[in-house]
NURONU-981713 format. One record per residue (C-alpha): residue number from 1; y, x, z. Coordinates in pm, 1 decimal. Layout:
<atoms>
- NUM  Y  X  Z
...
</atoms>
This chain:
<atoms>
- 1  -2.2  -14.4  -4.1
- 2  358.8  120.3  -66.5
- 3  696.5  18.4  89.7
- 4  1013.1  169.2  95.3
- 5  1083.6  148.5  446.5
- 6  974.3  321.8  810.6
- 7  709.5  26.0  832.6
- 8  834.1  -63.6  1192.5
- 9  1038.7  -374.9  1184.9
- 10  848.1  -527.3  851.7
- 11  620.4  -758.6  1007.4
- 12  472.3  -884.2  631.8
- 13  378.4  -542.0  548.0
- 14  241.4  -461.7  872.0
- 15  29.3  -798.2  868.2
- 16  -103.0  -745.4  521.3
- 17  -203.0  -417.2  573.3
- 18  -396.0  -491.8  908.9
- 19  -534.8  -797.9  757.8
- 20  -662.9  -621.1  456.1
- 21  -856.7  -382.1  658.4
- 22  -1003.8  -581.0  895.9
- 23  -1146.3  -776.9  585.9
- 24  -1310.6  -467.0  520.5
- 25  -1065.0  -298.4  262.1
- 26  -998.0  85.1  323.7
- 27  -621.2  84.4  367.4
- 28  -332.1  329.7  357.3
- 29  -6.5  249.9  378.7
- 30  267.2  449.1  276.7
- 31  634.6  423.0  403.8
- 32  940.7  633.5  435.0
- 33  989.7  870.8  699.6
- 34  1349.8  857.9  846.0
- 35  1396.1  1204.4  967.0
- 36  1222.4  1420.0  687.6
- 37  878.8  1474.2  861.3
- 38  561.0  1306.1  795.5
- 39  410.8  1058.0  1063.3
- 40  99.0  898.1  1106.7
- 41  -46.9  623.5  1299.3
- 42  -266.5  329.6  1287.1
- 43  -227.3  -43.9  1256.7
- 44  -588.1  -179.8  1388.0
- 45  -798.4  14.3  1129.9
- 46  -513.7  58.1  831.9
- 47  -374.0  398.2  840.2
- 48  6.2  435.1  813.9
- 49  177.3  782.5  651.8
- 50  525.2  781.5  675.0
- 51  638.0  1015.3  385.1
- 52  936.2  1282.3  361.9
- 53  1186.1  1160.7  106.9
- 54  1450.0  1393.2  -18.9
- 55  1733.4  1194.7  -200.9
- 56  1955.0  1447.5  -406.9
- 57  1918.2  1229.2  -708.8
- 58  2068.9  930.0  -516.4
- 59  2423.0  1141.3  -498.3
- 60  2615.5  1107.3  -816.2
- 61  2772.9  1419.7  -994.5
- 62  3098.1  1324.4  -901.8
- 63  3038.6  1323.3  -554.0
- 64  3001.7  1691.5  -546.1
- 65  3335.6  1736.2  -768.6
- 66  3691.8  1725.4  -645.1
- 67  3979.4  1607.0  -817.0
- 68  4206.9  1872.1  -888.2
- 69  4482.4  1694.0  -1116.1
- 70  4539.5  1365.3  -903.2
- 71  4442.1  1487.3  -561.8
- 72  4452.1  1864.8  -549.6
- 73  4485.5  1864.9  -151.1
- 74  4159.4  1646.6  -128.3
- 75  3864.6  1805.8  80.9
- 76  3548.8  1856.5  -172.2
- 77  3252.7  1631.9  -62.7
- 78  3000.9  1759.5  125.3
- 79  3123.5  1755.7  488.8
- 80  3383.9  2003.8  527.5
- 81  3635.9  1733.0  625.2
- 82  3407.3  1627.0  920.1
- 83  3379.6  1989.8  998.8
- 84  3737.5  2061.2  1007.5
- 85  3826.7  1741.3  1208.5
- 86  3590.7  1829.8  1464.2
- 87  3700.7  2188.2  1497.4
- 88  4067.3  2060.6  1539.0
- 89  3961.1  1809.3  1809.9
- 90  3776.0  2125.2  1990.5
- 91  4070.1  2346.5  1985.5
- 92  4276.3  2046.3  2107.5
- 93  4034.5  1989.1  2402.3
- 94  4034.6  2390.4  2485.5
- 95  4417.7  2345.1  2510.2
- 96  4413.2  2060.1  2756.0
- 97  4193.7  2290.0  2960.9
- 98  4402.7  2568.8  2964.0
- 99  4717.5  2353.1  3042.3
- 100  4531.1  2221.2  3347.6
- 101  4426.3  2564.9  3428.7
- 102  4809.2  2653.2  3409.8
- 103  4916.5  2372.5  3632.9
- 104  4671.9  2471.4  3894.7
- 105  4797.5  2842.9  3886.4
- 106  5185.9  2741.7  3869.2
- 107  5258.1  2822.7  4227.4
- 108  5084.7  3164.7  4177.4
- 109  5292.7  3343.4  3885.3
- 110  5636.0  3416.9  3913.7
- 111  5875.3  3240.5  3725.2
- 112  5932.4  3429.9  3392.2
- 113  5574.5  3459.2  3350.1
- 114  5518.1  3090.1  3402.0
- 115  5784.2  3024.4  3153.1
- 116  5655.0  3232.0  2893.7
- 117  5295.4  3100.8  2931.1
- 118  5420.7  2736.3  2899.1
- 119  5614.9  2818.8  2610.2
- 120  5281.8  2995.6  2457.8
- 121  5101.8  2692.9  2524.5
- 122  5339.4  2431.0  2358.1
- 123  5347.5  2667.2  2043.1
- 124  4957.6  2650.6  2015.0
- 125  4980.7  2272.8  2119.2
- 126  5227.9  2215.3  1809.2
- 127  5007.9  2436.7  1585.1
- 128  4693.6  2225.5  1709.0
- 129  4903.4  1905.4  1636.3
- 130  5040.0  2012.2  1248.7
- 131  4679.2  2105.4  1195.8
- 132  4532.2  1807.1  1294.5
- 133  4807.3  1626.6  1056.2
- 134  4700.5  1865.5  793.2
- 135  4336.9  1765.7  824.5
- 136  4402.2  1422.7  852.9
- 137  4618.1  1425.5  540.7
- 138  4342.2  1587.3  311.5
- 139  4087.9  1384.1  455.6
- 140  4286.5  1058.5  357.8
- 141  4309.3  1195.7  -16.3
- 142  3935.9  1263.8  2.4
- 143  3869.0  900.9  112.5
- 144  4096.0  735.5  -150.4
- 145  3918.9  967.6  -430.8
- 146  3607.3  835.4  -285.3
- 147  3720.1  483.8  -268.7
- 148  3834.2  466.7  -606.9
- 149  3505.7  580.1  -745.0
- 150  3306.1  276.3  -635.6
- 151  3174.6  219.5  -983.2
- 152  3397.6  -102.2  -1031.8
- 153  3649.9  23.1  -1260.3
- 154  3675.0  -104.3  -1636.0
- 155  3561.8  256.9  -1730.1
- 156  3243.8  229.3  -1503.6
- 157  3172.5  -112.7  -1634.0
- 158  3201.7  28.7  -2002.4
- 159  2949.9  292.9  -1905.5
- 160  2722.2  50.0  -1741.8
- 161  2740.7  -179.6  -2068.3
- 162  2695.0  106.0  -2305.3
- 163  2357.7  248.2  -2133.4
- 164  2204.1  -108.6  -2112.1
- 165  2266.2  -184.1  -2481.1
- 166  2135.8  202.0  -2555.4
- 167  1836.5  196.2  -2358.4
- 168  1764.1  -194.9  -2269.9
- 169  1543.5  -166.0  -1952.4
- 170  1510.9  193.3  -1943.5
- 171  1894.0  212.2  -1864.3
- 172  1819.0  252.8  -1479.7
- 173  1738.9  609.1  -1531.1
- 174  2088.4  651.4  -1586.4
- 175  2249.6  416.5  -1366.0
- 176  2030.3  426.4  -1081.7
- 177  1838.8  773.7  -1081.2
- 178  1776.5  766.1  -704.8
- 179  1510.5  528.7  -784.9
- 180  1342.2  874.3  -891.3
- 181  1325.2  1010.5  -576.8
- 182  1078.3  746.2  -472.5
- 183  858.3  836.6  -743.6
- 184  844.5  1224.3  -643.6
- 185  817.8  1149.4  -282.8
- 186  504.7  891.0  -317.8
- 187  339.8  943.1  -666.3
- 188  173.1  1268.8  -583.0
- 189  26.0  1100.6  -259.2
- 190  -81.5  803.5  -447.4
- 191  -262.0  991.7  -702.2
- 192  -439.7  1235.0  -423.5
- 193  -553.1  908.3  -275.4
- 194  -724.9  789.9  -566.0
- 195  -689.0  406.7  -477.3
- 196  -862.6  141.8  -673.4
- 197  -617.0  -119.1  -585.4
- 198  -232.9  -63.8  -547.9
- 199  -56.3  -319.9  -338.6
- 200  354.5  -267.1  -415.2
- 201  590.4  -429.9  -191.8
- 202  936.0  -543.7  -335.0
- 203  1099.3  -392.3  -631.1
- 204  1154.9  -30.9  -572.4
- 205  776.1  43.4  -516.2
- 206  680.7  -175.9  -813.7
- 207  798.6  122.9  -1034.1
- 208  586.3  380.3  -827.0
- 209  286.7  154.8  -810.0
- 210  302.6  93.0  -1207.2
- 211  323.2  442.1  -1305.4
- 212  54.8  563.4  -1051.6
- 213  -176.2  267.2  -1233.7
- 214  -92.4  412.2  -1582.5
- 215  -142.4  804.8  -1495.7
- 216  -479.8  665.0  -1359.6
- 217  -565.2  460.3  -1650.2
- 218  -505.4  768.7  -1871.4
- 219  -754.6  972.9  -1640.6
- 220  -1018.4  710.2  -1696.8
- 221  -978.9  508.2  -1385.3
- 222  -935.2  145.1  -1370.4
- 223  -675.6  80.9  -1100.2
- 224  -537.4  -280.0  -1051.7
- 225  -166.4  -327.3  -910.6
- 226  -77.5  -621.9  -694.6
- 227  294.6  -667.6  -670.2
- 228  437.9  -836.4  -372.5
- 229  795.3  -961.1  -441.1
- 230  971.1  -1055.5  -114.2
- 231  1295.9  -1168.2  -295.4
- 232  1429.3  -1275.7  -645.0
- 233  1613.7  -968.7  -745.6
- 234  1882.1  -1149.3  -930.3
- 235  1992.1  -1347.6  -631.0
- 236  2009.5  -1055.5  -415.4
- 237  2325.6  -930.7  -271.7
- 238  2351.9  -545.0  -380.4
- 239  2281.3  -281.9  -113.0
- 240  2519.0  -41.7  -236.9
- 241  2909.0  -158.8  -340.2
- 242  2894.7  -76.2  -698.6
- 243  2852.0  -249.2  -1012.8
- 244  2556.9  -35.5  -1146.9
- 245  2307.9  -114.1  -843.7
- 246  2215.3  -466.5  -951.8
- 247  2180.8  -394.7  -1335.2
- 248  1960.9  -93.6  -1280.3
- 249  1735.2  -254.0  -1042.0
- 250  1681.2  -541.6  -1264.1
- 251  1636.9  -324.1  -1556.3
- 252  1358.9  -138.3  -1316.8
- 253  1180.9  -442.8  -1236.6
- 254  1161.4  -572.2  -1581.3
- 255  1040.7  -265.4  -1735.5
- 256  721.9  -236.0  -1479.8
- 257  646.0  -619.3  -1369.8
- 258  416.8  -633.3  -1696.0
- 259  193.4  -370.5  -1531.6
- 260  121.5  -608.1  -1233.4
- 261  -239.8  -743.0  -1234.1
- 262  -124.2  -985.1  -986.3
- 263  202.5  -1129.9  -803.2
- 264  227.2  -1260.2  -483.0
- 265  543.4  -1385.5  -332.6
- 266  661.4  -1585.5  -4.0
- 267  726.2  -1923.3  -140.3
- 268  650.9  -2171.1  -416.8
- 269  1012.1  -2191.3  -530.0
- 270  1028.5  -1792.7  -588.2
- 271  696.1  -1819.1  -765.8
- 272  881.8  -2029.9  -1004.8
- 273  1167.6  -1811.7  -1069.7
- 274  966.8  -1497.7  -1105.5
- 275  763.9  -1682.5  -1386.0
- 276  1081.7  -1759.4  -1559.8
- 277  1245.1  -1435.3  -1492.7
- 278  940.3  -1227.0  -1640.3
- 279  753.8  -1480.1  -1850.4
- 280  436.5  -1442.3  -1620.0
- 281  112.8  -1549.3  -1767.1
- 282  22.3  -1660.3  -1430.8
- 283  196.4  -1811.9  -1148.8
- 284  231.4  -1599.2  -870.3
- 285  41.5  -1667.6  -533.6
- 286  216.9  -1776.5  -229.5
- 287  175.9  -1572.6  55.9
- 288  412.3  -1738.4  362.5
- 289  537.3  -1499.5  626.0
- 290  330.3  -1672.7  887.3
- 291  327.3  -1516.6  1247.8
- 292  -13.0  -1310.5  1333.2
- 293  -47.2  -1387.6  1717.3
- 294  -401.0  -1284.3  1667.0
- 295  -318.3  -931.0  1573.3
- 296  -217.5  -863.0  1987.1
- 297  -406.9  -522.8  2082.4
- 298  -714.0  -575.2  2271.9
- 299  -623.9  -508.7  2649.4
- 300  -261.2  -515.9  2603.4
- 301  -26.7  -693.6  2859.9
- 302  134.1  -1025.8  2790.8
- 303  460.3  -1029.3  2595.7
- 304  790.1  -1011.1  2792.5
- 305  965.6  -1304.8  2884.2
- 306  1284.3  -1341.9  2686.6
- 307  1458.6  -1505.2  3016.4
- 308  1357.5  -1193.2  3234.6
- 309  1504.8  -985.2  2992.6
- 310  1821.4  -1182.4  2981.8
- 311  1859.2  -1209.2  3379.8
- 312  1895.0  -1591.2  3357.5
- 313  1696.3  -1869.5  3518.1
- 314  1461.8  -2123.5  3360.8
- 315  1737.7  -2405.1  3346.6
- 316  2010.6  -2234.6  3173.5
- 317  2007.7  -2328.4  2795.0
- 318  1909.9  -2033.3  2569.5
- 319  1970.8  -2002.8  2212.1
- 320  1781.2  -1744.8  2027.2
- 321  1811.5  -1538.8  1688.4
- 322  1522.3  -1310.8  1575.9
- 323  1550.0  -1099.6  1273.3
- 324  1789.5  -891.4  1040.9
- 325  2156.1  -866.1  1168.0
- 326  2408.8  -848.8  856.1
- 327  2741.6  -1075.6  792.0
- 328  2534.8  -1290.8  535.8
- 329  2267.7  -1375.7  801.1
- 330  2591.7  -1570.2  968.8
- 331  2541.6  -1459.6  1316.1
- 332  2921.6  -1483.4  1397.2
- 333  2889.4  -1835.8  1444.6
- 334  2669.4  -1808.8  1763.2
- 335  2949.6  -1593.5  1924.5
- 336  3235.5  -1789.4  1791.9
- 337  3057.3  -2107.7  1925.4
- 338  2990.2  -1984.5  2273.7
- 339  3361.5  -2070.4  2410.1
- 340  3274.9  -2421.5  2320.6
- 341  2913.4  -2430.4  2453.6
- 342  2965.5  -2430.2  2838.8
- 343  2707.8  -2268.8  3035.3
- 344  2489.9  -2174.1  2710.4
- 345  2358.1  -1850.4  2643.1
- 346  2242.2  -1665.9  2323.2
- 347  1990.9  -1391.0  2308.4
- 348  1977.8  -1167.2  1946.8
- 349  1644.8  -989.9  1910.7
- 350  1795.9  -750.7  1637.1
- 351  1844.8  -363.6  1573.2
- 352  2108.0  -319.4  1847.5
- 353  2243.5  7.4  1678.7
- 354  2384.1  -161.5  1402.4
- 355  2775.6  -135.9  1378.1
- 356  2771.2  -530.5  1304.8
- 357  2579.6  -592.9  1610.9
- 358  2834.8  -398.4  1768.3
- 359  3112.4  -571.0  1637.4
- 360  2943.8  -931.1  1762.7
- 361  2948.0  -787.8  2078.4
- 362  3331.1  -677.0  2089.6
- 363  3412.4  -1055.0  1952.7
- 364  3211.7  -1187.3  2227.2
- 365  3413.6  -957.6  2480.8
- 366  3760.9  -1064.8  2328.6
- 367  3646.6  -1437.4  2363.9
- 368  3547.1  -1382.4  2721.1
- 369  3174.6  -1479.1  2660.8
- 370  2998.5  -1132.5  2673.3
- 371  2795.8  -1213.8  2973.3
- 372  2634.2  -1499.0  2799.1
- 373  2570.2  -1293.6  2498.9
- 374  2226.8  -1056.1  2521.5
- 375  2127.8  -812.6  2275.9
- 376  1774.2  -750.6  2269.7
- 377  1574.3  -483.6  2048.3
- 378  1252.7  -610.6  1843.3
- 379  912.8  -661.5  1997.2
- 380  584.6  -563.3  1820.2
- 381  531.9  -877.8  1555.2
- 382  238.3  -1002.8  1737.5
- 383  427.0  -1059.6  2060.9
- 384  732.4  -1223.7  1869.0
- 385  611.1  -1588.4  1893.3
- 386  519.4  -1566.4  2290.8
- 387  834.7  -1393.5  2364.7
- 388  1059.8  -1634.4  2185.5
- 389  890.3  -1929.7  2315.8
- 390  1091.1  -1913.8  2648.2
- 391  1413.5  -2006.2  2495.0
- 392  1557.5  -2338.4  2406.9
- 393  1646.3  -2351.5  2058.4
- 394  1578.6  -2128.4  1760.6
- 395  1880.7  -2067.3  1539.4
- 396  1900.5  -1978.6  1150.0
- 397  2265.4  -1943.9  1073.4
- 398  2218.9  -1774.5  714.3
- 399  2469.0  -1823.4  463.5
- 400  2433.2  -1955.3  86.8
- 401  2309.7  -1689.5  -108.2
- 402  2075.0  -1769.5  -391.9
- 403  1773.1  -1571.7  -179.2
- 404  1845.5  -1791.3  110.7
- 405  1793.0  -2125.3  -62.3
- 406  1446.2  -2087.5  -196.1
- 407  1194.0  -1979.6  105.4
- 408  1107.6  -2046.7  461.4
- 409  1181.8  -1725.8  588.0
- 410  975.7  -1532.3  876.7
- 411  1168.8  -1632.9  1148.5
- 412  1111.9  -2023.5  1060.5
- 413  730.5  -1979.8  1112.5
- 414  809.8  -1770.6  1445.5
- 415  1012.3  -2062.2  1587.6
- 416  783.6  -2304.5  1473.4
- 417  472.3  -2147.3  1654.8
- 418  692.4  -2091.4  1934.1
- 419  733.9  -2468.4  1926.8
- 420  1130.9  -2440.4  1930.8
- 421  1382.6  -2717.3  1816.8
- 422  1571.0  -2556.0  1528.8
- 423  1903.1  -2538.3  1429.1
- 424  1946.0  -2435.8  1083.6
- 425  2220.6  -2407.7  828.1
- 426  2209.8  -2608.1  523.5
- 427  2040.6  -2391.2  292.2
- 428  1794.7  -2582.1  47.8
- 429  1460.6  -2509.3  155.2
- 430  1487.9  -2493.6  493.9
- 431  1719.6  -2780.7  533.2
- 432  1505.3  -2993.0  350.7
- 433  1195.1  -2893.5  551.4
- 434  1362.8  -2917.1  900.7
- 435  1459.5  -3284.1  810.7
- 436  1147.7  -3370.1  687.5
- 437  934.4  -3240.1  987.8
- 438  1191.0  -3358.1  1199.6
- 439  1173.1  -3030.0  1411.2
- 440  1541.5  -2936.3  1421.0
- 441  1913.7  -3032.7  1311.0
- 442  2081.2  -2918.3  1019.9
- 443  2461.4  -2774.9  1035.8
- 444  2687.2  -2675.8  740.7
- 445  2666.8  -2302.5  682.9
- 446  2983.1  -2101.9  847.4
- 447  3114.6  -2444.8  1012.8
- 448  3165.0  -2380.7  1363.0
- 449  3203.1  -2756.4  1450.5
- 450  2903.7  -2848.5  1280.9
- 451  2710.3  -2599.8  1455.9
- 452  2812.6  -2703.8  1806.1
- 453  2756.8  -3038.7  1705.2
- 454  2419.1  -2977.6  1620.2
- 455  2337.6  -2737.4  1913.3
- 456  2456.0  -3022.8  2173.5
- 457  2205.5  -3269.4  1957.3
- 458  1905.5  -3058.2  2030.0
- 459  1995.7  -2956.3  2410.8
- 460  2050.1  -3342.3  2470.5
- 461  1682.0  -3424.7  2364.0
- 462  1482.6  -3118.6  2306.3
- 463  1154.4  -3309.1  2363.2
- 464  1223.3  -3526.3  2044.1
- 465  1226.0  -3212.8  1826.5
- 466  939.7  -3063.6  2004.6
- 467  730.4  -3367.1  1916.0
- 468  740.4  -3281.3  1558.7
- 469  482.1  -2983.9  1631.6
- 470  218.8  -3219.9  1733.8
- 471  219.7  -3337.8  1366.0
- 472  -165.7  -3300.7  1271.4
- 473  -210.3  -2983.8  1050.8
- 474  127.0  -2867.5  1052.8
- 475  119.6  -2543.2  1259.5
- 476  -229.6  -2485.7  1142.3
- 477  -108.5  -2446.8  753.6
- 478  163.6  -2218.8  896.4
- 479  -87.4  -1970.0  1049.4
- 480  -147.3  -1597.6  912.2
- 481  -525.2  -1620.9  910.2
- 482  -483.7  -1888.8  632.6
- 483  -263.4  -1637.0  447.1
- 484  -492.5  -1333.6  492.5
- 485  -759.7  -1531.9  350.6
- 486  -561.6  -1613.6  42.0
- 487  -456.1  -1243.0  1.4
- 488  -819.6  -1115.5  29.4
- 489  -911.0  -1368.6  -268.6
- 490  -674.4  -1199.5  -483.4
- 491  -800.7  -850.6  -402.2
- 492  -1129.9  -967.3  -457.9
- 493  -1087.8  -1144.5  -798.7
- 494  -907.4  -792.7  -930.9
- 495  -1190.2  -563.9  -772.7
- 496  -1493.2  -800.1  -781.9
- 497  -1734.2  -478.8  -718.2
- 498  -1576.2  -444.6  -372.0
- 499  -1867.5  -494.4  -79.1
- 500  -1829.4  -858.6  76.2
- 501  -1608.3  -913.7  383.1
- 502  -1773.4  -852.5  725.4
- 503  -1898.6  -1175.0  866.7
- 504  -1683.2  -1186.9  1149.5
- 505  -1386.0  -994.8  1241.2
- 506  -1423.7  -769.8  1552.5
- 507  -1151.5  -729.6  1799.7
- 508  -872.2  -511.3  1678.6
- 509  -874.9  -151.2  1823.0
- 510  -549.7  -54.3  2014.0
- 511  -260.5  55.5  1839.9
- 512  -213.4  416.7  1794.7
- 513  167.2  407.3  1714.2
- 514  392.9  699.5  1772.3
- 515  687.4  601.0  1501.5
- 516  1017.8  829.5  1522.6
- 517  1273.1  685.3  1738.4
- 518  1522.0  635.2  1443.0
- 519  1596.0  482.2  1131.5
- 520  1619.9  104.0  1006.7
- 521  1361.8  -182.6  890.9
- 522  1130.4  -200.2  501.1
- 523  767.7  -8.9  345.4
- 524  455.0  46.2  91.3
- 525  89.5  160.2  68.7
- 526  -238.1  238.3  -131.7
- 527  -557.2  12.0  -59.2
- 528  -870.6  213.4  -155.2
</atoms>
């Protein structure tokens, strides 16, 4: 299996790798190391390897050049500006200590010597201040050069159009050459593993898997490729702030999609879109992002209590959001609503080191509600459901982006298995499902007044919404075991010579899990 992240935090990837291994497949999951060192551990009986991935091609040639004509004083890119700024701060810190020492010795020094020492100190402080302003000026010029080079100028749009017309779907080689960094890091390892089946997660790993398949076929080995499309690429918010990112990645996806022997994805709506986008001969198999509570390692202590982590009593109303934290996820509304929801607390189960999360905390402090906002790091995916079950309401405030409209996302199923009443924004698929099942309230995305209304309605009668989960078959159809069976059928259709699955899944061995303590969530691997 192949994934472009560090595996930790990507529950879909972890569940697929572990379930495939439990079904009798020999699974190696290849992800990306966040620190340049290879890391290994096991998910059940699946092996995880995080590969070092240098990214020199991710930087464009202009990022190494200076603009001598327009900005002659700008620092050259590469870190010299940060070095100079830090050096000046160190000098001024040293001068502050010198001033303090001089103040302590003022009574011991002769007046003339004291005046000379103070004069010399003032001259050095003036020089440090002037140097600080000089560094600030040159850094500002460097930043202006960088900001003007964000690939959104008419020239850049013309450049992008030229290569798209000249090369068609091969244009990504010019527009986003950093995609080759993945090939150079993963490709040799995949070839050495000699897999019979490659499961490539999402659009970056599709190319890595397809090229490995092509090389294997040329060498006489019949390798099958499964493409797991997590998102609809044309509807994604670009991950980089320039005009080339989306056209390049779409071209890359179009070039390699025909090499997939099977496509799996997260929702029926996305399956239909992929059929139209790539002219697929066969509709993708839907593999829902249902939770896998059964992946809890044998002998592990129960999941922590979310209320204990928040330090609040059982009768205190608690809203929870669990998952990725980004502006398009709409988490601002949770903070902005707190002043109008007296006594209500909010728990965010997110990556607490993100700048966006820090901004939310500062916003809560400015509104005087910081004591009712609790930020907690992720828990292992098999602990998510019991951990969240201690809350009163599960919130999904995502905003209107094309990809948000078409799927029931992971947290929807996690909240449901935790039997939480839901408050969800009016994105199409989730809003329709919530209204149909009666498990929660829908509010207009970004509308604080309507969000407050929905929360109050749910808190006024939570039993009414929890009763929806008693509907026969509802939660049973949203289990991971059902999804794992579907995936195993896809694998065995592609590789009919594989040995039959074991008659019963034995208890999973404890995790051997030593991930590096840095980085951010997403991943890929090779099934052998």
